[in-house]
Every structure is written in C-alpha cells, then in structure tokens.
C-alpha positions in Angstrom: -16.7 7.7 5.1 -16.9 6.4 1.2 -15.8 2.8 1.1 -12.7 1.6 -0.5 -15.2 -1.2 -2.3 -15.9 0.9 -5.5 -12.5 1.6 -5.5 -11.3 -2.1 -5.6 -14.2 -2.9 -8.4 -13.3 -0.2 -10.4 -9.4 -1.5 -10.3 -10.6 -5.3 -11.0 -12.8 -5.0 -13.5 -10.2 -2.6 -15.5 -7.8 -5.7 -14.8 -5.9 -3.8 -13.7 -5.6 -5.9 -10.4 -6.4 -9.8 -10.2 -8.8 -11.1 -7.9 -6.7 -12.2 -5.3 -5.2 -9.0 -5.3 -9.1 -7.2 -4.7 -9.4 -10.0 -2.0 -6.1 -9.1 -0.1 -6.5 -5.3 -0.4 -9.8 -5.8 1.3 -8.0 -7.8 3.8 -5.5 -5.0 4.1 -8.5 -2.2 5.3 -9.2 -5.0 8.3 -6.2 -5.5 9.2 -5.7 -1.6 9.8 -8.8 -1.2 11.4 -8.0 -4.3 13.8 -4.2 -4.1 13.8 -3.6 -0.5 14.2 -7.5 1.1 14.9 -7.4 3.2 11.1 -10.1 3.1 9.7 -9.0 3.0 6.2 -11.6 5.0 3.2 -11.8 6.5 0.0 -10.8 10.0 1.5 -7.6 8.9 3.4 -6.8 5.4 1.2 -8.0 6.0 -2.2 -4.7 6.9 -3.1 -3.0 4.4 -1.5 -4.8 1.5 -2.7 -4.4 2.6 -5.9 -0.6 2.9 -5.8 -0.3 -0.4 -4.1 -2.5 -1.6 -6.4 -0.5 -0.4 -9.5 2.6 -1.6 -7.8 1.1 -5.3 -7.3 0.3 -5.4 -11.0 3.9 -3.8 -11.7 5.1 -6.4 -9.5 3.6 -9.6 -11.5 4.6 -8.2 -14.7 8.2 -7.9 -14.0 8.2 -4.1 -14.1 10.3 -1.5 -12.1 9.6 2.2 -11.2 12.1 4.5 -10.5 13.1 4.7 -6.9 12.1 8.0 -4.9 14.9 10.4 -4.5 17.3 9.1 -1.5 17.2 12.8 0.3 13.2 12.0 0.0 14.1 7.9 1.6 16.0 9.6 4.2 13.3 11.9 5.6 10.5 8.7 5.2 13.1 6.7 7.3 14.2 9.1 9.9 10.6 10.0 10.6 8.7 8.7 14.3 6.1 7.0 12.1 8.7 5.2 10.3 9.0 1.7 12.9 5.4 2.0 12.5 5.4 1.8 9.1 8.5 -1.1 8.9 5.8 -3.4 10.6 3.2 -2.3 8.3 5.3 -2.6 5.3 6.0 -6.5 6.6 2.5 -6.8 6.7 1.5 -6.3 3.3 4.2 -8.1 2.1 2.6 -11.6 3.8 -0.8 -10.5 3.0 0.5 -10.5 -0.6 3.1 -13.1 -0.4 5.6 -10.9 -2.1 8.4 -9.0 -1.9 8.0 -5.2 -2.9 11.7 -4.0 -4.6 13.3 -1.2 -2.6 12.0 1.2 -5.6 8.3 0.5 -4.8 9.3 0.5 -1.5 9.5 4.0 -0.9 6.1 5.3 -2.1 4.5 2.8 -0.3 6.5 4.2 3.1 5.4 7.3 1.6 1.4 6.1 2.4 2.0 4.7 5.7 4.0 7.1 7.1 0.8 9.3 7.1 -1.6 6.6 8.9 1.3 6.4 11.9 2.2 10.5 12.3 
C-alpha cells in the first residue's frame, strides 16, 4: 500500500492545489479511514485524489467542465452505492467549504461509488 502523501505533495509543488486544499485532502483520507473504514492509498485512490484536486482548482478559478452523459449519471444514481456516495459528497463539500457544480459531482460520484459497492 503506497501512501498518497507523495501525490498530494506533487500536486502542491506543481501549484495545482493550495496548501489548505492539500491539508483538506489529507483530512479526507483520514475521514474515509475513520468514518467508513476505507484505507485510501495510491492504488485505489490516486486518480480520485488527482481528479478531486483538479475539481478544486477549477472551482477556485471559476472554470467548468462538461457534465457526464445523462445515461451515466442515471446509472450512478441507481447504484446501491449511491446513498453512501451522497453522504460522502456532502462530507467532502463540508470539508473543503465548497459546493461543487453538478458537472463536477458526476465525476466525483464515479469515484465514490467504487468505495461503497
């Protein structure tokens, strides 16, 4: 199991995320371990951490991305994992003191659902 600290440091050093966002990502990793007993590491969460970091950067810059296809969103919402993903999304938004736009949420739910399957 490879720690995510290095990835977070790279994102910070490359100025993709702020120091506060890096601290929030570290807190999120702890939250997953404590609240859901899910150990996030490079293998199972490297892409999730990077995607979330880029979503935070876009949010900060006022940029947007194209939303997922409605068919995919429906699949996500109908999955058994989605109720827990909703709770996790609320926790993430609280942790980072943001409200992610719907276009970003779909991508984050894709990642979250895999943890709660």
